[in-house]
N, C-alpha and C positions, 0 to 999 in steps of 0.2 A: 427251594437252602440257596445256600452260598457259602461256596469252599474257600479255607485259606490254607495258605502254601507257607512254607518255610524251610530251615532248612539249618544246618548243626553252625553256621556262619551267617545266622541272617538274625541281626542283634531289634530290627523293629519287630520280630513277632516271633522272642523266642520258640523253640526245637518245643521243648518242655512244656511251655503253655500250649502249644498245638499241638501234642503227644494226649491233655489233661482235658484237651477241649473233643475231641475224638471221643476216645476210654466214656468221657460222659452221654454216648449215643447209646453204652451198649450193646455193640454192636458182635457177634462172634468171629475172630480168629480167621481168616481164612487157610491163611498160607504167612508164614515167619517172613517177621525181618528178609528182603537180602540184598544186599548193592547190585545194582542195574546197572551192565555191559553193551555193551554196543565196536564192534573191530575190538575187543580185547582191553576199554580204554571203560574207568568208572562214563558212569550218567544217571541225568536225572538233575 
């Protein structure tokens, strides 16, 4: 399986398209979305 990565500001692979692609697998949500932080700053 090939993974696709994108972000809020990625114009090549829009976030909403990636979100729909991930939902198409019908996996259960284990953890709700949350920001990642490292040393007090947003990361990822």
